[in-house]
MITORPA-319044 format. One record per residue: x, y, z of N, C-alpha, C in turn. Coordinates in Angstrom, 3 decimals. Layout:
% MITORPA-319044
        nX        nY        nZ       caX       caY       caZ        cX        cY        cZ
         X         Y         Z         X         Y         Z         X         Y         Z
...
***
This chain:
% MITORPA-319044
        nX        nY        nZ       caX       caY       caZ        cX        cY        cZ
   -18.056    -1.874   -35.765   -16.365    -2.879   -35.494   -15.946    -2.218   -34.424
   -15.717    -1.250   -34.002   -15.038    -0.440   -32.679   -15.955    -0.894   -31.575
   -17.196    -1.033   -31.670   -18.204    -1.209   -30.685   -17.822    -2.760   -30.208
   -17.900    -3.334   -31.000   -17.503    -5.053   -30.864   -16.260    -5.348   -30.000
   -15.354    -4.602   -30.932   -13.998    -4.701   -30.088   -14.234    -3.910   -28.603
   -14.589    -2.942   -28.147   -14.765    -2.433   -27.232   -15.057    -3.342   -26.038
   -16.555    -3.939   -26.400   -17.221    -4.964   -25.612   -16.267    -5.906   -25.353
   -15.424    -6.406   -26.487   -14.656    -7.777   -26.209   -13.500    -7.507   -25.013
   -12.579    -6.032   -25.539   -11.950    -5.868   -24.339   -11.997    -5.629   -23.020
   -13.287    -4.821   -22.502   -13.466    -4.565   -21.371   -13.512    -5.739   -20.260
   -14.059    -6.808   -20.727   -13.996    -7.604   -19.419   -12.732    -8.196   -19.361
   -11.496    -8.149   -20.066   -10.020    -8.265   -20.158    -9.563    -7.683   -19.020
   -10.021    -6.355   -18.885    -9.033    -5.644   -18.118    -9.070    -5.864   -16.491
   -10.262    -5.978   -16.352    -9.937    -6.474   -14.753    -9.255    -8.138   -14.472
    -9.158    -8.747   -15.492    -8.412   -10.286   -15.416    -7.022    -9.718   -15.293
    -6.540    -8.550   -16.668    -5.307    -8.588   -16.539    -4.751    -7.762   -15.264
    -5.521    -6.811   -14.956    -5.071    -5.916   -13.757    -4.896    -7.425   -12.533
    -6.086    -8.104   -12.184    -5.679    -8.725   -11.208    -4.756    -9.846   -11.531
    -4.200   -10.380   -12.732    -3.397   -11.147   -12.325    -2.004   -10.581   -12.677
    -1.911    -8.981   -13.086    -0.703    -8.420   -12.677    -0.134    -8.054   -11.095
    -1.640    -7.745   -10.620    -1.369    -7.405    -9.373    -1.038    -8.781    -8.524
    -1.406    -9.713    -8.653    -0.986   -11.154    -7.952     0.541   -11.436    -8.671
     0.653   -10.985    -9.302     2.172   -11.306    -9.859     2.956   -10.280    -9.231
     2.794    -8.844    -9.039     3.846    -8.115    -8.417     4.058    -8.316    -6.845
     2.724    -8.924    -6.221     2.724    -9.009    -4.630     3.215   -10.453    -4.232
     2.717   -11.325    -5.159     3.903   -12.526    -4.867     5.233   -12.833    -5.329
     5.325   -11.800    -6.159     6.826   -11.749    -6.602     7.773   -11.317    -5.306
     7.065    -9.889    -4.595     7.714    -9.547    -3.766     7.768   -10.240    -2.297
     6.764   -10.794    -2.095     6.648   -11.666    -1.264     7.647   -13.010    -1.027
     7.943   -13.294    -2.213     9.080   -14.648    -2.586    10.161   -13.454    -1.818
    10.425   -12.616    -2.690    11.963   -11.774    -2.297    11.862   -11.605    -0.460
    10.788   -11.190     0.177    10.519   -10.738     1.626    11.116   -11.698     2.272
    10.341   -12.918     1.761    10.345   -14.188     2.641    11.543   -14.938     2.715
    12.903   -14.567     1.357    13.989   -15.288     1.185    13.960   -16.545     0.867
    12.335   -16.843    -0.059    12.564   -18.304    -0.703    13.902   -18.166    -1.757
    14.199   -19.754    -1.449    15.354   -20.122    -2.748    14.969   -20.986    -3.741
    13.634   -21.094    -3.781    13.234   -22.060    -5.097    12.624   -21.219    -6.137
    12.994   -21.172    -7.286    13.840   -22.039    -8.168    15.299   -21.485    -8.044
    15.260   -20.226    -7.431    16.638   -19.318    -6.980    16.508   -18.469    -6.030
    17.444   -18.046    -5.475    17.740   -16.886    -4.406    16.724   -15.467    -4.794
    15.526   -15.665    -4.311    14.737   -14.727    -4.748    15.127   -13.217    -4.110
    15.645   -13.242    -2.783    16.182   -12.148    -2.406    17.460   -11.519    -3.117
    17.879   -12.257    -4.206    18.945   -11.676    -5.109    18.447   -10.365    -5.820
    17.211   -10.277    -5.824    16.401    -9.454    -6.745    16.080    -8.258    -5.730
    16.585    -8.107    -4.586    16.586    -7.010    -4.051    17.594    -5.688    -4.736
    17.013    -4.857    -4.563    17.703    -3.314    -5.520    17.437    -2.532    -4.523
    18.332    -1.937    -3.792    18.446    -0.759    -2.857    19.754     0.280    -3.578
    19.193     0.880    -4.458    20.218     1.563    -5.457    20.678     3.013    -4.562
    20.300     3.307    -3.131    20.546     4.623    -2.382    21.876     4.240    -1.117
    22.874     5.120    -1.067    23.607     5.187    -0.072    22.729     5.032     1.662
    23.218     4.445     2.255    22.510     4.437     3.817    22.859     5.881     4.102
    21.693     6.715     4.662    20.635     5.771     5.662    19.554     5.760     4.410
    19.635     6.177     3.384    18.556     6.052     2.648    18.859     4.752     1.904
    19.229     3.852     2.293    19.175     2.744     1.609    18.233     1.286     1.951
    17.170     2.159     2.633    15.479     1.617     2.722    14.907     1.569     1.647
    15.145     2.282     0.457    14.342     2.695    -0.363    14.508     1.136    -1.318
    13.431     0.401    -1.622    13.696    -0.852    -2.371    13.182    -0.518    -3.743
    13.961    -0.172    -4.671    13.556    -0.349    -6.264    12.664    -1.280    -6.714
    12.845    -2.803    -6.214    12.053    -3.718    -6.642    10.887    -3.984    -5.908
    10.486    -2.757    -5.302     9.232    -2.757    -4.892     8.363    -1.502    -5.405
     9.393    -0.593    -5.807     8.796     0.767    -6.440     8.368     0.570    -8.186
     8.990    -0.390    -8.427     8.740    -0.415   -10.053     7.763    -1.272   -10.177
     7.836    -2.526    -9.702     6.512    -3.396   -10.195     5.103    -2.775    -9.180
     5.200    -2.086    -8.278     3.919    -1.683    -7.680     3.588    -0.298    -8.290
     4.469     0.708    -8.695     4.252     2.097    -8.973     4.663     2.103   -10.447
     5.695     2.649   -10.890     6.209     2.666   -12.118     5.591     1.706   -13.189
     5.581     0.573   -13.398     5.431    -0.154   -14.209     3.644     0.015   -14.301
     2.737    -0.115   -13.442     1.341     0.203   -13.268     1.178     1.332   -13.681
     1.675     2.456   -13.366     1.284     3.559   -13.747     1.695     4.108   -15.077
     2.630     3.851   -15.633     2.824     3.570   -17.162     1.994     2.908   -18.009
     1.639     1.554   -17.482     0.150     0.571   -18.159    -1.040     1.768   -18.210
    -1.064     2.493   -17.320    -2.514     3.486   -16.812    -2.632     4.884   -17.612
    -1.410     4.928   -18.211    -1.496     6.377   -18.713    -2.577     6.431   -19.864
    -2.544     5.605   -20.888    -3.291     6.262   -21.928    -4.811     6.039   -21.733
    -5.188     5.584   -20.404    -6.655     5.852   -19.891    -6.778     6.237   -18.495
    -5.790     6.852   -18.411    -5.660     7.522   -16.831    -7.033     8.372   -16.695
    -7.770     8.561   -15.615    -8.644     9.314   -15.098    -7.785     9.978   -13.940
    -7.569    11.181   -14.137    -6.521    12.008   -13.344    -7.167    12.369   -12.288
    -8.480    12.631   -12.088    -9.517    13.080   -11.130    -9.203    11.979    -9.911
    -8.299    10.780   -10.082    -8.117    10.242    -8.671    -6.803    10.554    -7.881
    -6.131    11.630    -8.489    -4.875    11.753    -7.991    -4.878    13.099    -7.411
    -5.917    14.226    -7.424    -5.949    15.442    -7.283    -7.040    15.251    -6.012
    -7.934    16.592    -5.620    -8.301    16.625    -4.277    -9.737    17.140    -4.625
    -9.917    17.776    -6.275   -11.236    18.452    -6.762   -12.418    17.505    -6.500
   -12.449    16.462    -6.251   -13.413    15.409    -6.044   -13.718    15.340    -4.332
   -12.856    15.708    -3.718   -13.296    15.821    -2.315   -14.412    16.845    -1.782
   -15.014    16.384    -0.720   -16.178    16.920     0.127   -15.458    17.643     1.547
   -15.861    18.678     1.827   -15.481    19.191     2.789   -15.279    17.920     4.003
   -16.279    17.354     4.398   -16.364    16.450     5.219   -15.079    15.080     5.295
   -14.488    15.358     3.975   -13.535    14.084     3.846   -12.061    14.628     4.427
   -11.874    16.071     4.665   -11.135    16.414     5.444   -10.968    16.287     7.045
   -12.230    16.055     7.588   -12.639    15.662     8.860   -12.282    14.056     8.977
   -12.801    13.488     8.048   -12.602    12.082     8.218   -11.466    11.761     7.994
   -10.136    12.103     7.352    -8.680    11.478     6.895    -8.300    12.460     8.702
    -8.822    13.209     9.080    -8.407    14.191    10.944    -8.768    13.036    11.628
    -9.874    12.009    11.344   -10.632    11.265    12.604    -9.510     9.814    12.311
    -9.408     9.749    10.974    -8.419     8.554    11.215    -7.381     8.472    11.405
    -6.556     9.708    11.284    -5.005    10.023    12.080    -5.066     9.797    13.244
    -6.452    10.285    14.037    -6.478    10.143    15.285    -6.698     8.613    15.899
    -7.345     7.733    15.313    -8.032     6.552    15.462    -6.660     5.527    15.189
    -6.025     5.655    14.365    -4.297     4.769    13.739    -3.384     5.274    14.732
    -3.493     6.905    15.310    -2.374     6.770    16.410    -2.894     6.315    17.741
    -3.788     5.809    18.037    -4.080     5.094    19.155    -3.964     3.768    18.708
    -4.041     3.446    17.614    -3.991     1.571    17.224    -2.226     1.856    17.369
    -1.705     2.852    16.621    -0.065     2.583    16.939     0.786     2.716    18.427
    -0.168     3.253    19.010    -0.067     3.274    20.497    -0.177     2.305    21.251
    -0.770     0.976    20.874    -0.885     0.091    21.488     0.139    -1.095    21.189
     1.010    -0.598    20.263     1.860    -1.855    19.801     3.056    -2.230    20.787
     3.485    -1.251    21.741     4.725    -1.574    22.560     3.479    -2.338    23.753
     2.522    -2.323    23.913     1.576    -2.588    25.120     1.356    -4.202    24.613
     1.428    -4.543    23.599     1.132    -6.298    22.910     2.578    -6.891    22.580
     3.010    -7.730    23.204     4.412    -8.220    23.243     4.485    -8.826    21.704
     3.790    -9.596    21.295     3.786    -9.941    20.017     3.810    -8.751    19.108
     3.284    -7.857    19.016     3.166    -6.718    18.045     4.622    -5.936    18.599
     5.158    -6.165    19.632     6.295    -4.988    20.094     7.472    -5.957    19.335
     7.297    -7.630    19.439     8.394    -7.996    18.870     8.669    -7.884    17.447
     7.444    -7.776    16.735     7.116    -7.762    15.445     8.049    -6.248    14.938
     7.355    -5.315    15.740     7.892    -3.849    15.440     8.825    -3.523    16.255
     9.874    -3.731    16.787    10.696    -3.538    17.758    11.025    -2.034    17.804
    11.070    -1.438    19.214    11.344    -0.148    19.131    13.166     0.277    19.130
    13.112     1.672    19.374    14.897     1.789    18.925    15.043     3.008    20.464
    14.310     3.211    21.331    14.736     3.821    22.284    15.876     3.381    23.161
    16.400     2.583    22.884    17.766     2.286    23.535    18.924     2.735    22.579
    18.699     2.918    21.626    19.820     3.238    20.568    20.161     4.766    20.711
    21.731     4.779    20.501    22.435     6.275    20.558    21.482     7.034    19.628
    21.415     8.229    20.291    20.781     9.249    19.377    20.958     9.328    17.865
    22.548     9.081    17.572    22.910     9.232    15.898    22.177     7.926    15.275
    22.418     6.666    15.964    21.460     5.648    15.166    20.026     5.637    15.092
    19.180     6.490    16.074    17.928     6.500    15.937    17.563     7.464    14.820
    18.532     8.299    14.234    18.052     9.382    13.247    18.346     8.619    11.949
    19.329     7.863    11.885    19.717     6.665    10.784    18.407     5.876    10.678
    17.970     5.333    11.778    16.963     4.487    11.614    15.415     4.959    11.054
    15.406     6.522    11.480    14.317     7.235    10.723    14.482     7.297     9.067
    15.737     7.712     9.019    15.670     8.409     7.708    15.471     6.826     6.877
    15.870     5.761     7.611    16.013     4.494     6.540    14.500     3.883     6.255
    13.697     4.039     7.317    12.347     3.744     7.428    11.206     4.529     6.539
    11.815     5.945     6.557    11.275     6.747     5.631    11.562     6.709     4.113
    12.559     6.320     3.877    13.154     5.865     2.567    12.300     4.654     1.897
    12.204     3.628     2.835    11.429     2.240     2.910     9.889     2.097     2.619
     9.718     3.318     3.330     8.115     4.004     2.843     7.518     4.692     1.735
     8.969     5.299     1.278     8.619     6.051     0.034     8.870     4.870    -1.140
     9.090     3.982    -0.992     9.434     3.004    -2.156     8.599     2.448    -2.072
     7.453     2.097    -1.238     6.645     0.628    -1.439     5.142     1.694    -1.281
     4.953     2.368    -0.459     3.579     2.946     0.176     3.017     3.724    -1.328
     3.770     4.782    -1.903     2.697     5.446    -2.846     2.366     4.134    -3.872
     3.279     3.113    -4.519     2.970     1.912    -5.234     1.678     1.231    -4.840
     2.146     0.889    -3.410     0.777     0.024    -2.862    -0.807     0.572    -3.110
    -0.618     1.845    -2.683    -1.758     2.594    -3.070    -2.083     2.910    -4.318
    -1.456     2.941    -5.564    -1.573     3.028    -6.710    -1.850     1.622    -7.469
    -1.481     0.396    -6.967    -1.795    -0.392    -7.350    -2.926    -0.994    -6.780
    -3.576    -0.790    -5.852    -4.275    -1.292    -5.350    -5.852    -0.590    -5.598
    -5.799     0.962    -5.082    -6.734     2.190    -5.521    -7.023     2.722    -6.566
    -6.311     2.497    -7.552    -6.471     3.035    -8.797    -6.153     1.472    -9.766
    -4.985     1.185   -10.176    -4.844     0.091   -10.989    -5.576    -1.221   -11.059
    -6.020    -1.876    -9.774    -7.023    -2.968    -9.602    -8.203    -2.509    -9.472
    -8.540    -1.229    -8.382    -9.742    -0.779    -8.228   -10.629    -0.637    -9.395
    -9.986     0.746   -10.127   -11.017     1.227   -11.518   -11.418    -0.157   -12.422
   -10.814    -0.697   -13.245   -11.368    -1.843   -13.842   -12.345    -2.707   -13.411
   -12.047    -2.923   -12.208   -13.085    -3.955   -11.370   -14.534    -3.120   -11.063
   -14.042    -1.998   -10.497   -15.619    -1.404   -10.036   -16.198    -0.766   -11.403
   -15.675    -0.732   -12.605   -16.220    -0.243   -13.804   -16.968    -1.465   -14.463
   -16.180    -2.835   -14.045   -16.793    -3.766   -14.670   -17.922    -4.456   -14.042
   -17.601    -4.191   -12.747   -18.630    -4.872   -11.356   -19.092    -3.780   -10.581
   -19.851    -3.162   -10.916   -20.434    -1.522   -10.141   -20.211    -1.572    -8.821
   -21.312    -2.814    -8.289   -21.605    -2.830    -7.358   -20.812    -3.419    -6.022
   -20.227    -4.425    -6.616   -19.527    -5.193    -5.490   -17.489    -5.168    -6.177
   -17.408    -4.863    -7.256   -16.388    -4.899    -7.623   -14.784    -4.332    -7.124
   -15.605    -3.350    -6.038   -14.577    -2.451    -5.388   -13.752    -3.562    -3.912
   -14.298    -4.601    -3.769   -14.283    -5.817    -3.018   -12.891    -6.572    -3.150
   -12.655    -6.553    -4.322   -11.294    -7.082    -4.788   -10.183    -6.859    -4.018
   -10.206    -5.303    -4.164    -9.216    -4.563    -2.915    -8.863    -4.922    -1.459
    -9.616    -5.148    -0.705    -9.631    -5.679     0.706    -9.183    -7.118     0.866
    -9.482    -7.983    -0.172    -9.261    -9.235    -0.613    -7.842    -9.478    -0.351
    -7.423    -8.535    -1.974    -5.987    -8.655    -2.142    -5.059    -8.341    -0.580
    -5.821    -6.808    -0.575    -4.493    -6.444     0.712    -4.464    -7.504     2.130
    -6.085    -7.893     2.526    -6.005    -9.069     3.801    -4.992   -10.624     3.138
    -4.993   -10.910     1.527    -4.161   -12.202     1.338    -2.712   -11.965     1.494
    -2.544   -10.551     1.032    -0.857   -10.033     1.242    -0.318   -10.227     2.723
    -1.158    -9.653     3.150    -0.882    -9.765     4.952    -0.979   -10.893     5.768
    -1.442   -11.872     4.780    -1.377   -13.095     5.594    -0.192   -13.497     6.486
     0.877   -12.741     6.056     2.572   -13.352     6.356     2.802   -12.222     7.290
     2.088   -11.296     7.903     2.271   -10.467     8.993     1.442   -10.878    10.317
     1.605   -10.185    11.203     0.671   -10.582    12.458    -0.573   -10.358    12.376
    -1.244   -11.381    13.112    -2.597   -10.940    12.760    -3.651   -10.157    13.317
    -3.186    -9.430    14.045    -3.943    -8.377    14.511    -3.573    -7.160    13.278
    -2.315    -7.434    12.657    -2.017    -6.108    11.284    -3.031    -6.650    10.450
    -3.073    -8.121    10.411    -4.270    -8.564     8.966    -5.553    -8.089     9.059
    -6.193    -7.983    10.407    -7.424    -7.699    10.535    -7.608    -6.222    10.538
    -6.444    -5.638    11.083    -7.021    -3.878    10.863    -6.273    -3.302     9.803
    -5.745    -3.937     8.498    -5.653    -3.797     7.501    -6.929    -4.164     6.616
    -7.440    -5.180     7.057    -8.847    -5.716     6.147    -9.592    -4.782     6.434
    -9.646    -4.424     7.820   -10.776    -3.456     8.186   -10.896    -1.865     7.688
    -9.383    -1.342     7.581    -8.990    -0.191     7.170    -9.199    -0.010     5.702
    -9.145    -0.994     5.077    -9.228    -1.224     3.461   -10.757    -1.230     2.969
   -11.352    -1.826     4.065   -13.034    -1.915     3.328   -13.184    -0.250     3.594
   -13.165     0.453     4.420   -13.391     1.519     4.720   -12.821     2.750     3.476
   -11.543     2.586     3.517   -11.002     3.163     2.210   -10.996     3.123     1.026
   -11.473     1.793     0.457   -11.712     1.357    -0.553   -13.095     1.957    -1.187
   -14.116     1.625    -0.222   -15.171     2.015    -0.569   -15.340     3.526    -0.589
   -14.702     4.222     0.194   -14.440     5.998    -0.051   -13.956     5.813    -1.349
   -12.858     5.209    -1.784   -12.260     5.837    -3.262   -13.023     5.355    -4.049
   -14.117     4.296    -4.046   -14.682     3.788    -5.226   -15.833     4.852    -5.335
   -16.333     5.363    -4.262   -17.528     6.240    -4.330   -17.185     7.778    -5.219
   -15.980     7.957    -4.220   -15.100     9.698    -4.748   -14.331     9.399    -5.897
   -14.138     8.049    -6.757   -12.932     7.948    -7.686   -11.596     8.850    -7.521
   -11.139     8.417    -6.416   -10.071     9.350    -5.979    -9.336     8.261    -5.145
    -7.993     8.468    -5.026    -7.258     7.547    -3.965    -6.692     8.331    -3.306
    -6.754     9.655    -2.765    -5.521    10.537    -2.083    -6.159    10.063    -0.813
    -7.120    10.024    -0.270    -7.559    10.122     1.373    -7.026     8.888     1.726
    -7.060     7.725     1.140    -6.453     6.432     1.143    -4.929     6.416     1.424
    -4.374     7.231     0.382    -2.735     7.628     0.313    -2.287     7.856     1.508
    -2.865     9.297     2.003    -2.580    10.152     3.319    -2.973     9.271     4.387
    -4.031     8.582     4.487    -4.435     7.979     5.993    -3.127     7.064     6.237
    -2.951     5.988     5.165    -1.941     5.392     5.012    -0.531     5.889     5.445
    -0.119     6.979     4.685     1.035     7.447     5.090     1.210     8.113     6.074
     0.257     8.386     6.706    -0.050     8.997     8.401     0.223     8.050     9.196
    -0.368     6.675     9.371     0.007     5.782     9.987     1.263     4.938    10.009
     1.680     5.024     9.034     3.402     4.898     8.819     4.118     5.601     9.369
     3.936     6.636     9.237     4.893     8.024     9.815     4.620     7.493    11.601
     3.654     7.892    11.596     3.121     7.821    13.387     3.524     6.283    13.997
     3.998     5.435    13.284     4.671     4.007    13.779     6.069     4.470    13.838
     6.652     4.996    12.720     7.911     5.338    12.982     8.302     6.182    14.077
     7.672     7.416    14.304     7.945     8.336    15.544     7.647     7.185    16.714
     6.494     6.578    16.875     6.349     5.988    18.164     7.399     5.107    18.448
     7.967     4.089    17.783     9.125     3.109    17.862    10.296     3.743    18.622
    10.263     5.106    18.329    11.537     5.882    18.645    11.493     5.832    20.686
    10.313     5.662    20.924    10.084     6.088    22.151     9.834     4.411    22.872
    10.223     3.507    22.679     9.802     2.168    23.493    11.165     1.333    23.239
***
């Protein structure tokens, strides 16, 4: 009986994960795009902290991190969240990615369409620039940990276990579809880096390098935007 119920449950896990991720991403997209049907989705924006930390959006932290984490606890593979599965060369890979991402970020002010998408703050008073930095860091803290956990654990693990060879590809597909609303260069870059980071996460059964690499590039962008 236990064996049969286990066989029955295994195929449902990837389906549930995919449906939940689709719900979480689509609902946040409707909020971000200000869709007004069947109601004003941006009325769901929840920023509980005062300025300048009001960039923290609980409406992203809850569906992207808190709920998936709670759902994952009963079968959590805690090795995904530590560094015991790293190899020495992974540290060099992270440093290399940080350098490549910095070069990519430095191109933003040189490409007019990207510069318009990510305006700089160099002309703002120094006091306002610090507030902008704190706002953006709070915003990053609200969504980036959840984005990585949602994709490179909650979605990746069941698909990898059910479809060992190609299941990991669901993550770049999900990230690419979400970034259709972004600048096409950002979308292409996201898919490319997702292929690399997700493959690494699948091989190491660990999400820390993708998380750190993503965090580094976001912080690099915040810093670079202060100077153009």
